[in-house]
C-alpha positions, 0 to 999 in steps of 0.5 A: 423618872426615879423611883426613890423610896425616901423616909420623908420629903421635906417641903421648904415653903415659900412665898413672894406675893408680898415681897416687891421689887429689891435692889440688893440680894445678899443683903435681902432678909428673905434670900438670907433666911431662906439660905439659912432654913435650907442650909440647916435642913441638909445638915442633918445626921440623918439618911435618905430624905429629900428636900424640896423648895416649894416657891410661889411667885418668888423673885426669879433673882432670888431662886438663880441664887438659890439654884446656883447654891444648891444645884441638884442637892435640892428639887424645886418647885417654882408656882407660877400662879397666885395660889394659897400654901396649902395648895402649893404645898400639895401641888409640890408633893405631888410633884415629888411623888411623881419623880420619887415614888410615895415617901413615908411622910412629907414634912411641911417647913414654915419658910421662917423656920430653920433648926438652929437652937436659938441660944446659941444659933448653932444647928441641931443636927439631930432634928431630922432624926428625933422627928422620924422616931417621933413619927414612928413611935407614934405609928406615923401619925402626924408630928409637930416640931416646937417653934421659937414664937406663935406656935399657939400651944396655949390652945391645948394648954393653958400652961403653955405660952405662944408667945417666943421663947427660948426653950422648948416649952414640951419636956420628957413627953411628947404633946398628945393633941386632944380632940377638939384642939389645935396649934399652929402648921409652922413645921410638921409630919403628915403620912403618906397614908393622908396623902393616899386617903385625900386623893393624892392632898394633905392640906385641906385647901378649901380655906382662903386664909386661916382654919386650916389647923383646926381641921388637922385633928380630924384628919389624923383620926380619918387615918386611924392616928393622932397628932403630938408635938415632940418633946425636947427640941425646938427649933427656929421662927421668924414669924410672917417672913413671907406674910400670914396668907399672903395675897388672899383676904383674911376675913370673907368679905362676903360673911364679914369673919374668917371662919366661912372665907372659903375659895371658889365660892364654898360656904362653911355653913353647908357643913357646919349645918350638915348633920351627918358630918357633925355626927361623923365626929369632926369639929370645926374652929373650936377654939379660935371662934367660939366653937363653931362647931364642936366635935361629937364625942360619941364617934369616937372610942375610949381611945379618941379613935374614930368608930368609923374612920371611912366615913369621917374621911369621905365627908373630909374630902367633900367639905374641906377638899376642892375637887377637880372641877374647882381646881384641876391641880394638874391645869396648876402652872409650874416650873420643876426640877426635881 
C-alpha cells in the first residue's frame, strides 16, 4: 500500500446506466469523450496529482479500451452496482485515500468535461496549476471551474448566463458564492478537511437526483471556509453526456416534487421542520425551489462565517449524509486498480 501525499486527486466520473448496447467502439461518442477528457487532465503543467477514473456500470469494452490506453498512468474504481454519482464519487475518494493517503484536495470532474479552450480546441495545460493556486488563495475553500454550458452561475448573479458561452464570464476576480446561492457541480475542488469533517465522505449522499448543489455553500461553512469560482478561465463541457442522475427518478413519486426526493425513505421535511437545523444557519434549495429553507443570517458573523461550525457540521452529517445502517460504503461492490 502506497502512502503518497498528492496535492490533488482528480476524480473523473463516468456512468453507463443509460448507454445501452453499442457496436463500434472506435466511433463511440462516450469513449471518445472520456479519452479527450482524461488526456487533457494528464497533459497538465502541474506536479504531484493523481487521476482516478470512477466508473459506475460502464460498458466493459469501454473500460478495457481506456485501460489499454492509460494502464497504470491512472487509477480505476469500477462500481458494479447502480448508485448515484454522489455515492460513487465518495467511494472512489475513499478507495484512493486507503491506497495513497489523504490528498490536499479532491477534484470532481464531470464526464463531459475536458480542459480544452472551446474556441481553439487546444488543451489549456495550466488549468490544474491555476485551480490549485486558487484553492490555496482562498484557504482551501471549495473551488469551481467555469464551464462552457449549464453552469447556472446566473443563480448567483443575473448578469451571468446559464447558456453556452465561448469565453469565461467571470474575469479579473474570483467570484465569491454568497450564502443562499449555488451553481452546478461539473468541475470542483473539495478540501481534505471536508472529507474528514463528514466521516470520509465529501458530497452529500441522501439525494436521489437534484438538490445536491444547494448544500455546497454550507459544507464549506461548516469547515470555516467559503466557495469561489476561479476567474479568467473556463473549460469545455458537453452537457448530460452520461445523462442527468442516470438510473434514478428526478422527482419523488411519494411527494410529487424534486426537493423531497431522498434515498432510503428519508423525508426532507424532517430537517426543514427541525428548529435546531434552521437556527444553525443551513439553508436548502433557496434558488430553484421557491426558497424551501432560507438560511438564518443570525447564525453568521460579518464575514459570513458560522458562529457554531461544529453544530452545523453535526446537523449536516445527520440530515445530508446516509448512515452506515442505510448504506455501508464498505459493502459497495467495486473492482479496483489503484
